N, C-alpha and C positions, 0 to 999 in steps of 0.2 A: 364518485367517479374521479379517477386521476386526472389531472389537468395540465401537469407539467412533468418534466423528466424526472425531477427528484421525488415527486409522489409515485410515479410509475415504478421507479427502482425500489423505493421503500415497499410498495405492495408486492413487488417480485420477490423481495427478499423475505417478507412477512409470509408469503404463501409457500416459500421453499427457501428456508434458511440455509440449505446445504449448496445453493446455486451459488458457485464462487464467482462466475462472471457478472451475475447480478450484485452481489456484493461489492466487487471490484468496482463496478460501474457507479455504485452508491458511494463509495469512498472517494472516487474521482469526481463525482458531481459536487460532493461536500468540498473537497480541496479546491475545485475551480469556483466555488461560490465564496472562497475565503474562509469557510466553516471549518477550521483546521483540528480543532479538538473533535468533532465529529468525524473527520475523514480519518484522524489518528485511530480513534476507536473501531471504525469499519475495517482498517488496514490489519489492525492487531486481531480483530475476529477472524478476518480472512485467513491470516497466517496461522492462527489457532486451529482453523478447520482444514487447511491444506497448506502446509508448511513447505511445498514445493512451488507455490505460486510466486515466482520470482520477481514479477514486476510489482507485487504488493510490497517487497522489501525496499525496492527502489524509490516508488512513490511515497511509501510511508516514511523512509528516511528523509527525503525532501521535505515533507510536511513537518517531521520533527525538527529539522534544520531551521525552518523558516519560524518556528515556534521558539527557536534559541535554545532547544534541549538537545545540544551538540553530543553529548555523550549517549543518550537515547538513540540519536541518528546513526552515530559510529556503530553502536551495537546492532541496530538493525541492518545497517549496510553489511557489517561482517557476517551476520547470520545468513542474509540475501547471497553473498559470496559463497558460502557453503552450500546453500540450497541450490544455487544456479549451478555450481560444479557438479553435485551430486546428480542433478537433471542433465548435465551436458549442455546447458544452455551457455555457450561462451559469450555469444553476443551480450546477453543481459549481464553477466558476470563482468564483462569488460565495461559496460555503463556503470555498474555498481562501484567498481574499483575506481573509475574516475570521479564519481561522486564522493566517494570516501576520500579521495586525495584532495578534494576541494575544502573539505571541513577544516576549520580553523584548529590549530593545535592546542 
């Protein structure tokens, strides 16, 4: 039986791997715990499953930047700008653009 949020989210993803909301929650939980490699893997899985999930690009890029993987973060942000533009999500697009502008050159 799941006893904490991480275990509950893992169970939800295991029982329905296509549940984008649960996978996003799992990625965020890993990120909040400082488990950045696991968070990156979950964000990438989510994007592979649903390439229009704009928040995954934003938070995935943040995690990659924290890991010092700046070029990967830049690539994720750029793809997120494309995805949010396709979706018409101007708010998330502007957040991703701002995050991209803060990356070191």
